[in-house]
C-alpha positions in Angstrom: 56.8 -20.8 36.7 59.2 -21.0 33.8 59.1 -18.5 30.8 58.7 -20.6 27.9 62.0 -19.5 25.3 62.0 -16.8 23.5 61.4 -17.5 19.7 63.5 -14.6 17.9 62.3 -16.0 14.4 58.6 -15.3 15.4 59.6 -12.0 17.0 61.7 -10.9 13.5 58.8 -12.1 11.6 56.3 -10.1 13.6 58.3 -7.0 13.5 58.5 -7.5 9.6 54.4 -8.1 9.4 54.6 -4.8 11.4 56.6 -2.9 9.5 54.8 -3.8 6.1 51.3 -3.2 7.6 52.7 0.7 8.7 54.1 1.0 5.1 51.4 2.4 3.2 51.0 4.9 6.1 54.8 5.7 5.9 54.0 6.3 2.3 51.1 8.5 2.8 53.2 10.5 5.2 55.8 11.3 3.1 53.5 12.4 0.3 51.6 14.7 2.6 55.2 16.4 3.5 55.7 16.6 0.0 52.6 18.2 -0.5 52.8 20.3 2.7 56.0 21.7 1.3 54.9 22.6 -2.0 52.1 24.4 -0.3 54.6 26.0 2.0 57.0 27.4 -0.8 53.4 28.4 -2.8 52.7 30.3 0.3 55.9 32.1 0.9 55.6 33.4 -2.9 52.4 34.5 -2.3 53.3 36.4 0.7 56.2 37.8 -1.4 53.8 39.1 -4.2 51.1 40.6 -1.8 53.8 42.2 -0.1 55.2 43.4 -3.8 51.4 44.6 -4.9 51.1 46.2 -1.6 53.8 48.4 -2.0 52.7 49.2 -5.3 49.2 50.1 -4.1 50.9 52.3 -1.6 53.2 54.3 -4.0 50.5 54.8 -6.5 48.2 56.0 -3.3 50.6 58.4 -2.6 51.0 59.8 -5.9 47.4 60.0 -6.4 47.3 62.0 -3.3 50.0 64.3 -4.3 48.1 64.6 -7.7 45.0 65.5 -6.1 46.5 68.0 -3.6 48.3 70.0 -6.8 45.0 69.7 -8.6 42.7 71.3 -5.7 45.9 73.7 -5.3 45.6 74.7 -9.2 41.3 74.8 -9.1 41.7 77.3 -6.0 44.1 79.4 -7.8 42.0 79.6 -11.0 38.8 80.1 -8.9 40.3 82.9 -7.4 41.5 84.2 -10.8 38.2 84.0 -11.9 36.6 85.6 -8.9 39.2 88.4 -9.1 38.1 88.7 -13.4 34.5 88.8 -12.4 35.2 91.4 -9.9 37.0 93.5 -12.0 34.3 93.0 -14.8 31.8 94.3 -12.4 33.4 97.3 -11.6 33.8 98.4 -15.3 30.2 97.4 -15.9 29.5 99.7 -13.1 31.7 102.5 -14.2 30.5 102.0 -17.8 26.9 102.4 -16.6 28.0 106.0 -14.3 29.5 107.4 -17.5 
């Protein structure tokens, strides 16, 4: 059995036609790669902003916690002072009644 001669022109024509048929897919692939790169860049920017905001929130949270502790301390001090004054006032009233 003898193989027919190889037709190089037919082969090249077939390759060219095949390449043309995939051309729109290659363009789509390139377009989606560009969109993916843009999305990855946006994602990186979003992550950076998220980290910055998270640090700000943590700093603010620490500051608020510190303020609350100071506030609670001051309130406790004044409460003790008021209680002392109330006791002193009651003692004075008792002394004044006894006289």
